[in-house]
N, C-alpha and C positions, 0 to 999 in steps of 0.2 A: 207661249209663255215667254217671259222676258228674264234677262239677267238684270238684277236690281242691286245697285250700290247704295248702302244706307250709312249715312254719317250721323253720329250722335250729337247731342247738345253740349252745352258748357257744363252740364252735370257729369259728363263722362259716359262711358258705356255701362248703362244701368239696366235693370230688368225690363223696363218699359221698351227699350230699344230692341232687346232680344225678343220680347213679346211681339213687337211689330214685325220683326224678321220671321218669326214663327208663323204669324198670320199670312204673310206674303208667301212663304214656303208652302204652307198648307193649300194655297190657291194654285200651286204648281210652278211658281217662279223659283229661279235660282237666286239666292240672296247672299250678298257679302256684307259683313259688318265689321270693318276694321276698328281697332281701338286707337284713335288718334291721340289719346291722353296716356297711352301705355300703362294702363292699370289704375290710374288715378280717377277717383270718383268723388263727387261732392254732394252734400245735402242742401247747400245754400247757393243761390245764384252768385252772390258776392264772392264766395270762395272760388267757384268755377271761373268767374271773370278774372279774378286775381291770377289764377293759374294760367289762363289763356294769355294774359298780358305778360306773365313771366316767360312763357314759351316764345311768344312773339309770332307775328303773322307769317314770317318767312318759314319758320319751323313747321307750323301747322300746314301751310300750303305745300311744303315739301312732303310731309307725311301723307297728305291727301293725294298728291300726285303719285307717290309710290304705291299707295293702295289701289289706284286705278290703272297702273301701268300695263297690266295684261288683260284689261277689260275688252271684250269683243265690241266692235262697232255696233251701235244701236242699243246699248244698254240704257236702262232707265236709272235716273238718279232720284233718291229720296233723302231729304235731310231734315233734321230737327234743329231749329233755331240756329246756333252757331254752325252746325253741320250744313244747314241749308245755304248759308252765305259762302262757306268754303266750297261746296259743290258747284255753286253757280260760277264762282270765280274760275274754277278749273274746267267748266263745261266746254269752254271754247277749245280746249286742247284735246278732249276725249270723245267728242262726237256722240254725246248722249242723244237718244231719240226723244226723250221727254223728261220733264222735271216735276217732282212733287216736293213742294216746300211747306214745311210745317213750322209755324211760329216765327217766320222771318220772311222778309221780301226786300232786303236792303241792298241788293246788288244786281243791277240789270246787266246782262252780258252784252257785249258789243257785236256778237254774231247774229245771224238771222234768228228771229224768234223761234223757239222750240215750243211744242205743245207743253203748257205749264198749268199746274193746278196749285193754288196757294190756299192755306188754311191758317187763319189767325184769330186770336181772341179780340173782342171788341169791348172796351178799348184795350190796347196793348202798349205799354210804355216802351217796348223795344221795337215797335213797328211804326214807321213814319207814313203818314197819308200820301205824301208826294211819291214815295216808292211804290205804294199800292196802285196809285193812279198810273204811274209809268208802266207797270206790269200789265194793268188792264188795257192800256193803250196799245200794248203789243199782243193783245188777244188772250192773255192768261185768264183762266177761271179763278176768281177770287171769292173765297167763302169766309164770312165773318161769323163768329160765335159770341153773341152778347153775354156778358156776365161771367165769362170764363177767365181763368188765370192764364198767364203767358204760355206755359207749357202744359196745357190742359190735357194732352194725351198721356201724360205720365201721372198716374194716380198716386204715386208715392212722394210727390213733392210737398214741401211745407206749404206751398201756395195753393194747393188743390182746393177747389170749391165744389159745392153741390152740383152746379150746372155742368161741370167738366165731364162727368161720366157720360151723360147723354150726348154731349157735343163730340166726344171722342168716338162714340159709336157711329154717329152721323158722318164724321170725318172719314172713318175707315170704309164705310159704305160708298161714299163718293170717290175715294181713291180706287176702290175695286172697279167701279163703273168707268172711271177715267182710264185705268190700265186696259180694261177690255176694249174701250173705244180706240185705243192706240194699237190694238192688235197684240197687246202684251198679255 
């Protein structure tokens, strides 16, 4: 079993992130879920993006680095949207053994490619095709979920669609298989 660091989305640390951590814990993993927004949560993407911009990239990167400071080598990283890009940016420093990116694939690390699994809606206004192609070129498993909302694994978002629930179930099955294949 693995130690897994989970970073939340721009919505903040909401019940869907805790549910993901509970799912991973039930599978025997040790899971850490830091609150990078220090208690602030949002119901709309626009509000979360405004808060992210108010904090600034340097503050968020520093909070992410502090959260990972005592991680053992070989931990797995899982991030939701904004959390995915934050985790990948710091992956170079913390020697993660694998990455699971949900709802984002915008930042390709400069280090040797890690085993990576990516899950995105199709289409997704926050995910660029060239980024997905770059990850695929580095061997990442990329899964697309047609007709889903951006953060389809969070059933409490205003954007939630009918297709999201089935896609979320398929996503978690694939993540479970991926972690097992990594020896996690």
